[in-house]
ROSE-101437 format. One record per residue: y, x, z of N, C-alpha, C, CB in turn; residue in one letter. Coordinates in steps of 0.05 Angstrom, whole numbers, plus 5000, padded with zeros to 4 digits. Atoms other than C-alpha are relative to their C-alpha. Glycine has a CB too. Layout:
N
YXZYXZYXZYXZA ...
REM end
This chain:
173
497250045007457057104690500549734987501050224982M 499850265013455756484649500449785020497649954983E 499950214979454856074712502849985012498050065023H 497350014988461656274741502049874981500950285009S 498250125019465156074677499749705000499650124972R 500550284999461855394679501149885025497049954998T 498950104975463755304752503049994998499150185023T 497150005002470955504737500949774982501050274989D 499250215018471255014679499749725012498450024974A 500550264989468554434719501549955027497149955005T 498650034974472554564783502349804999501050275009T 497950205001478754174761498949724998501950064977P 501350265002474253594742498949905026497850004979G 501050074973470953614810502349935019498350225011R 497750054983477653654844501349734994502150224997L 498850255008480553074804498149775008500550004970V 501950214992474252664814499949965030497250074989G 500050024971474252824888502549865010499750275012G 497550134992481452614894499949704994502450134985Y 500250285007480251964858498149855019499049974970I 501950134981474151804902501349985027497450165001R 498750014974478051974965502149785001501350275007L 498050215000483851524945498849734998501950054976M 501350265002479150964926498949925028497750014979D 501050054973475851024995502249935019498450245011Q 497750064983482551035030501249734994502250214997L 499050265008484850434990498249775010500349994969S 501950204990478550055009500349975030497150074993R 499750004971479450245082502549855009500050285012A 497550134993486650025084500049704992502450144987T 500350285007484649375049498749855024498349974975A 501250134977480149225109502049985023497550165009F 497950014980485849395156502049784993501450285002L 498150215009490448945115498849735006500650034970A 501350254994485348385122500249945030497150004990A 499850044970485348485198502849915008499250265014A 497250084994492948445200500549724991502050204986F 499650275010492847815158498649805018498949984971F 501450194982487647485202501449985026497150115005I 498450004975491647685264502449824997500950285008A 497750175005497747355233499349704999501350074974G 501050285002493846715218499349895028497649974981V 500850084973490946685288502549955017498250225013V 497550034984497846775319501549754991501750264998V 498750255009500746225275498649765012500049984969V 501550224988495145765299500649975030497050044996C 499450004971496545965371502849895004499850285012Q 497350104997503945835361500249704995501850154979M 500150295005502645145332498949855024498449934975V 501350124976498144985391502049995024497550155008F 498149984977503245225443502449824996500950305003V 497650165005509144885410499549704999501350084974R 500350285006506244225388498049865018499349964971Y 502050124983500344105434500950025029497250134997I 499249954972502944415499503049945004499450295007L 497150064998510344285483501650225012500349755016G 498549774989512444985504501350154978498150185017E 498649845020517045465470498450264995502950075009S 501349755007514646095435502250214998498349974974T 498049795001518046765437499350234981500550115028S 500849765015514047295400498449944975498550185018W 502050065021509446935352501250024972499049725004Q 498949995027514046865292500550294991502749844998T 499549725006516247585294497450164995501750135022E 502549875003509147835304498749934973498149925023F 501250095025506747415245501450134976500249704998T 498549875022512247685199499150294998503149985005V 500849715000510448405219497150034990500350125028F 502849965007502948305212499449934971498249845019S 500550075028503047945145501450204981501049714995V 498749805016508048445118498350264999502850065010T 501849774999503549015141497549964983499150065030A 502350065017497648665107500750044971499049725006A 499249985028501448625042500350294991502649844995M 499449725007503749345043497550185001502150115017L 502449844998497149645067497949924980498949985028L 501950095021493249235016500950084972499749715002G 499149955027497549454957498550224986502950075002S 501549805015493650094941497449894989499450245018P 502550135009487249684936500549824976498649845023Y 499350185022490649174891500550164975502549835008V 499549835023492949734845497350114989501950235007L 502549885008486050054845498249794985498550105025M 501750205012482649394826501349854977499149805021T 498650135022487849194775500949725006498249994976G 499250264992489848584815502949945000499049945027G 497150035000497248694807500949864974501450285002H 498950135024501648324758500850224980502549825007V 499449815021502048704693500349864974497850234999A 499650125027504748514625499050214980503049924995I 501349805018500148874577499749904971497350085011T 500350115027501048454514500650214979502049764998L 499349805020504549004475498150244999502950105005L 501949785001500149594496497249914990499750135027P 502650105009493949164485500049954969499249745014D 499850055028496348954416500150254983502549834994A 499749755015498249654395497450165002502350175012I 502549864996491949974425500350304994497949884983G 500149725007489850684412501750185018500850044972G 498449804986494051284432502749895009500450254982V 497450114993500650904431499749805024501249854976M 500450194978497850364477499650165026497649824995G 500549834976495350904525502650135009497950214995K 497549874994502051254522501949805014501350124975L 498350214988505750604538499149955029499949744984M 501150044973501150494598500750245019497049964999R 499449764985502251214621503050005008499350254984L 497150014994509851144616500649795022501649944975I 499650214980509550494656499050095027498649744992A 501149904975505150824708501850215012497250114996A 498249794990509951414714502549875012500750194977L 497750144989515750934725499249885027501049784982F 501050114975511550574779499750225021497449864996G 500349784982509851244810502750105010498550234986L 497449924991517151454811501349815019501850044975G 499050204982519250804843498750025027499749724989F 501449994975513850864896500650265015497049994995C 499249754987515651594910502749975014500250234979L 497450044988522851404923499849815024502049884979A 500350204979520850804965498550135024498549754991L 501549874978515851225006501950195015497650164989A 498149814988521151755018501949855019501650164979Y 498150164984526151235042498749865023501349794982G 501450144978520950875084499550195023497349894990S 500549814978519151505123502650075014498750254989W 497449954987526551635136500649765018502250044979I 499550254985527250915160498350005026499549754983Y 501849994977521250985207501050225020497150064992V 499049784982523951655234502649925014500550254983A 497550104988530851345246499449805022501949884979E 500750204980527750765283498750135024498149794988A 501449864978523451235324502150155017498050214989W 498149834985529051715343502349845012501250214981H 497950164990534151165353499149795020501449864978G 501150204982529550755397500849714992500850055029D 499250265010531050155353498149785010500150004969W 501650244994528649465375500949794981500449915030T 499450215019528748815337502449845008497649824997T 497750164991534248495379499449715004502250034980G 500850284996530247855386499549955029497549944983S 500850064972528047505449497750175009499249705003V 502349824994521547895447500950295001497849964978W 498749745001525348525428498150255001501950025022N 501749775000519649005412501350244987497349944986P 499149765014520749725390499349964971498550265012V 500350075028521549705315498250194984502750004987L 501449815017518150345289497049924995500150275012W 502750075007510950085297499849784978498549915025P 500050215021512649485253500850124973501949785008A 499249875025515749955201498050194990502750145004L 502049805007510050455201498149914977498450085024L 501850085022505350035157501550004973499049725005P 498549985025510950015105499850284989503049915005M 500149735009511350765101497250094992501150195021A 502849925006503850865103499049864975498149935024V 500950155024502450315052501250104975500649715004G 498649915024507650545003499150294993503049995003I 500949735005505451275011497249994987499950165026S 502650025012498251084997500049874972498149835018L 499750115027500450654938500950224981502149775001L 499149775016504051274911497650174992502250165014T 502349835005497751684918497949864983498750095027L 501850155017493551134887501049994971499649715011Q 498949985027498351134827499150264987503049975001Y 500949745010496751874819497149984992500550225021V 502850025007489351714821499549834975498549875024A 500250175024490151164769500850154975501649745003E 499149845023493951634723497950204993502750135006I 502149815005488652164732497449884989499350155026L 502350145009483251654720500349914970499549755017R 499450085027486651484654500649714998497650064983G 499350294999488350774676503049964999498849875025E 497150034999495750914678501249914974501250265008G 
REM end
């Protein structure tokens, strides 16, 4: 009977630890995907410069592709940035106060960040669904379907929201 009580007592810790590890792995994976999107954007900019200025031809899809790929890189990389503490944070007051009050201030700030990300994730998924169901296109010369370009926004912000939860559970909030 003693063993089952110990297991019951450690189960939430295992669940929380497992959640944090899963989110950290997902954040690392999306960081690699973000790097791939960023590299693709850089390669396409180089191709566009070559086509425009060396070959003297016009370009039709490169600018739009680059905007989409670099934006996807930024949004998909955001959970990793939060996990590694690479985001901009003003911690002068919580650092100066320290102790329980400093932790409480960090927690409150993290909860505000979480709330903002939750609202943005909700809106992003609605936006993607509207683009999907409405067969929206960009309206440009290239005129691609819009929802694939919007999907990294919804995925990135959703993962950022989940990473905020992990940071709060980790005690970093």
